[in-house]
N, C-alpha and C positions, 0 to 999 in steps of 0.2 A: 504494500500500500504506500502510495506517495504521501509525503508529509503534508498535512493541511497547512495552508498559509492564510494570513490575515493581513490586510493593509495596516500600516503603522498608525495612521490617523484614526481618530474616532469622531463621531458626529456629536459635537458638543451642542447641548440644547435639544437633543432628540427627546421624543416622548418616552423613550426607553431608558434614558440616562438614569443610572442608579437603581433601576427596577430589577427585581429578582425574577429570573426566568429559568424554568426547568425545560430542557429539551430531551424527550425520550428518543431512543434510537439514534443517539448522537455520536456513536463511535465511527461511523463511516457514511458515505453517500450523502443524501440530501439532509439527513440529520446533522452531520458534521458541518455542512454548509450553513444550515440554520443557526447552529451554535456560534459559528465564527461571525456571521453577519450580525447577529443580535449583540454579541460582545463589541463588535465594531461600532454599533449604534449606542454603546455605553451601558448596556445591560450587564448585570452580574449573573453569570450563567452556571447552572448545574447541568453538566453533560452526563446524561444517564443512559445506560445501555446494558444488555446482558454481556456484551463484549467489553474489553478494556477501553477506556476513553482517554488514556494518557496522552496520545498524540494530539488530540483536539484541545485538551486542557493546556498542554504545553505550548501549542501554537497561539492560543489566546493570551497566555501569560507573556510569551516572547514579544507580543505586540502591545504590551502594557494593559491588557484587559484583565478582568477578574473572572476566575472560573475555578470550579471544583469538579471532580468526577465522581460518579457513583455507579458501581457495577451492580445492577439490580434487575430482577425479573419483574416486569410490571404486573404479572399475574400473581405475585406473592405479596399479600397485604402487609406482612411483617417487614419485608424488604422495602416496600414503598414507604412505610412509616419511618423506618430508619433513614431513608433518603431525604424525606421531608424534614426530619429533625436535624440532620447534618447540614442541609442547605440553609435552614432558618438559623441555625447556630452560627454559620459562617457569614450569612448575608442579611438576615432578617426575613420578614414575611414574603412568601412567594406571591408574585403579582400576575405572572403569565405562565401558562403551560402550553408547550408545543408538543402535541400528542402524536409522535411519529413512530411509535414502537411498531415493529413488525418482526417477522421471523426470517427475512430474506438473508440476513447475515449468517444464519445457522442452517438454512435449508440446503439439502443436497441438490445439485443441479439435475433437473429432470423436467420433462414436459409438464406444463401447468396442470393438465388433466390427471396427472399421476400423483399430485400432492394430496395427502390425506386430509379430509375434512371431518374425519371421525371425531366424536366427542372426546376420545382418549388422546387425541393429538393436541398439541398446544396451540395450533393455529386458531381454532374457534375461540378459545379463551382470550388469546391476545387480541383478536379482532373485536371481541365483545368489549374488552376493557378500553381499547383504543377508540 
């Protein structure tokens, strides 16, 4: 995976300046782009994902943004509570949620019609929570 990058400047006076934002699914892809853009706009970001979010958090911090990471499964209420508590301890009350959680980071590559939608798979739970 290529290192996420963020422009050095931030948007001073942005409506997001200083607001606390949680981005789920932030380890890669569009979730990482959301996290970086929100930090660029001045938000304090919690990058959350079932995968490690270190690269995104480090990219935000290198550009003088504020971020923490949380490795969490959004279908686990206890994990979510811990993520909320650590985010609020670091930055204050959460103002915005970008609900981008999905399973594509952990799905085996196969045709879409072969992906299980059975209740025992985690796809229906993640979709329902997202």
